[in-house]
Every structure is written in C-alpha cells, then in structure tokens.
N, C-alpha and C positions, 0 to 999 in steps of 0.2 A: 398534451404531452406522449411521446410515442410509448407501447410497453419497454419493461426495463429488459424482455429476452425473448421479443415474437417467436412462435413460430415459422421454422423457414429462416432464422437469421444467421448470419455467418456465427451465430455465437452458440447455435444448437449442436451439442454433441450427435454423434451420427453414428458410431461404428465402437463395437470394442476392443478392435485395434488401432483404430484413433487415439482413444483413450490408453489404451498402454503405451502408444510411440510418446502420448504428452506426458505419460508421468515417468518414459525413460529420461526425457529430456528435462524433466523437470528433477529428477536424480543426479542427472550429469549436471548440472547447472549449480546445485546445490554443492557436489563433491568436491569441481572444480573451477569455481567462479573465476578467479583472479588467473587461471591458465589459460582460458579459453578464448579466442579473441573475437568474440561478436559470432554472431547468426552463423557466417558461412562455417567457423569453426565447428559448430554443434549440429549443423548439419552435414558437416564431414562425416562425424565422428556417430551420427546416427545412420546414417546411407542415404539421406535425401537430398535434393535438390534444396539450397535456401528459399527456394522461391514456395514451393509445394510445402514443405515444415512450417513454414511462416502461416501460411493457410491452414494446414492440420492445429497447431498448437492454438491459433485464435479460434478456430471453431471448438477445439475441445473445451478451453480454457476462459474464453472471453477476453483475455489477454493476448496482446502483440509480444512477438517472440524477443524483440529488442529493449521493446520498454521493460519487459520482465526481468531480463538480465540486468539491464540499467538500474532497474527497481534494488533489486537484489544487492548489487554493490555497493548502491547508497544507502542502504539498512548496513552491509560490514563496515562502511564509514563510520556512522553514526556510532557503532557499537566502539568504534575505535576510539572515536574523538571522547566519546561518553569516559573510557578507561584510561584517558589522559596522554592519546598520542598527538603529535602537533599535526597541523593540517597539513604539511607535505608527506609525513608518514601516512595518514590516512588517505592520502591520496595515491599513492602508491601501492600502499597493501589492500588497498581495494581493487585496484586492477587498474585503473586511470594511469595514463602516462604526463599527461600535462595538467600540470599545477592550475596553469588559468582554464581552461575547458571543465576540470573538477571544481573550481569556487564558481565559475559561474551557473553550473549547471546543477549544482547542489542548491544555490540560491533558490536559481528558478522550481528546482523540484521539493525544494522544503521548507522554502519562505523566508528564511535569513541565511547568513554569510556562516560557513563551516568554524569559523573561530567566535562567532554567536553562538553559536547553537552549542558550543564547548562550556558555555558560560551559563546556561540554561537550566542546568540541574538544580542550582541554590534559588534561584524565582519560581520555579514548578516544587519544590518543598514547602518553599514559605505562601504558595498559592492553596497548596493540599492543607495547610493547617487551617486555613481560612473558613468563613462561609459559604464561599461562591463554591467550593467544591464540590458540594453536596446538592446544591441547587441546578436544575434544568435549565437552562438560558432558553428564553423566548424566541420563539422563531421570529423573524425580520418581517413585517407588517406586509399582508396580502394575503392571497392563495396559499393554504398550507395541503399537504398530504400529512395521514398521520399513519406510522410506521407502528410495527408491535415487536418491539425486542423479546426472542426468547433466548433463556440462557441453557446452557446443555445440564443435564442434573450431573450433581455434584462439583460445579464449578463455583459455587453460593452467589450470594448476591452484591457481594463486595467486589464489583466490577465496576469499571467505567466502560460504558457502550459508546463507541463513536461512531455515528452513522451516516453516511453521504452519498449521492448521485454522481458518479464520476461518466465522463463520455467513453472510458473505456474500462478495460478490467483491471487496471492497475491504479492504484490509489495515489497516482500523483500528482503533487502540488495541494493546491486549495480544493476541495467538490465544488460544485456547483451550486450546491445546496447540502447544508450538515447540520447538524445537531447530536449532542450525546445526553445521555442519561446516567443513572445509578441502577446496574440490574435490571431485571426483565421489566416490559413494561410498555405502555404506550409512550411515541417519544415524536413532535411535531415538525415535520421540514417544512422549508418554504418550496412551494411549488415551482419547478424549474420550466425554463423555456420550452415550448416545443421542441423535442428530438427523441433519442433513444439514449436512455442512460442505464448503466449497470446501479444499482445498487448495493454498495461494500459497506461492509464494518467490521470493528476491530474492537475486542473485550482486552483491556487491561488490568491489573490490578489498581484500585483504588488507590491505593496510598502508596505507590512507588513510582517515584520521579523518573527512573531510568525508565520503568514499561512504558511511562508515557511518551518519553520523548524517542523510545525505540523498542517499540516492541518485542515481545519476545516472539521466536519463530517456531 
C-alpha cells in the first residue's frame, strides 16, 4: 500500500501563498456555494486560470476543487432533505439545475436515493437505541491496519468517529476500507489494495441521528 501522503506528492503543501489562496477559495465556496457555476466561476473570482487553480487547490488541500464544490452541495442537499424539503427543492436550493442528474449523482455519492435518505432519520434513531451502536464493528477478514483515533481536548468521548481510506481528499461514496469507533482509541481497518490513499475521519455526536446522516460543518 502506498503512503497516505508521501513527500513530493501533489498533496504536499508547498507555500504560505498557496495556503492563503486555498483558504480564500474555501471561504468563497462556503459563502457563495449555490451562486458559483463550477470551477471556472471560482477561478475567475480569485484571478487564476481554472487549470492553475485546480492544481494549487489540490496540492494544498488534497482534494479536487470540482469534487469539493460538489461535495459541499450534496452536504447542503442532505441538510435540506432532513429539514423536510422535497427532492426538487433540495436539488435547486443546493445549486443543481437538473433533477435527474442530482438524483443520480446523489445516489452515487451518498449510497441511497434522495427520497430514501430523507426517510433515514427514524431507522438511525432506532439503531442508536440498540446495542450495536456502542460496538466497534469487526474489520473484514484478511490483513488489517490499526489506526489510533485521537479526539481534541474538550470534545469528550461521546462521539462516533468514522475512519476510512479514500482515493482522494473528499469522502465521497463509500471508503475503500473503513470502520468506526466510540471516542478515542485504536480501530482496525481492512488493508486496502496497493495504491495511494487519504485517511479521512469524521467525528459526530454519538446520539444524534441527524448529525450522523449530515455531519455538522
């Protein structure tokens, strides 16, 4: 297996200037997510060519710019669906113009259709009330790698931490290999195939079904 972030890889941050530009882009996406028409609009807003901005952003953050914009839009769509918006409303209010494209890509990225996702809070709440919610799942058969989860001071241990290997810097679709645990400590993941991966993690309140479905940002 390749290293998660090898020296000299395109994911290695190289300059304070690049970090400032990436931060500016992140702020721009957050503030104008549904107004910006993709990478070209972001590049124009910060005065870079799309090609150079995409390279800089991925070098500094480990995530593709286009993938980041799309992921943020799906995060917004999930929030809207959980708040009671219709699929059509969630589509347009999160910046997508085609309902068919939105529904197809949502299923690919999230794993279920938008309408199915909107109905998941009840089943997740039922699962949280059962014994399985506090048990760390066993890794799949075969070689494993141990990851040590550390939780920032003050956050407490009442968190579910989801950890996974992804081929890029955005946690889209299912991880190549993943697991979860309650709070800090070791967790075993199945060893992924040879390649270069990003190890990503997300911690959410262990008793909050909505946060598990759409982690707060």
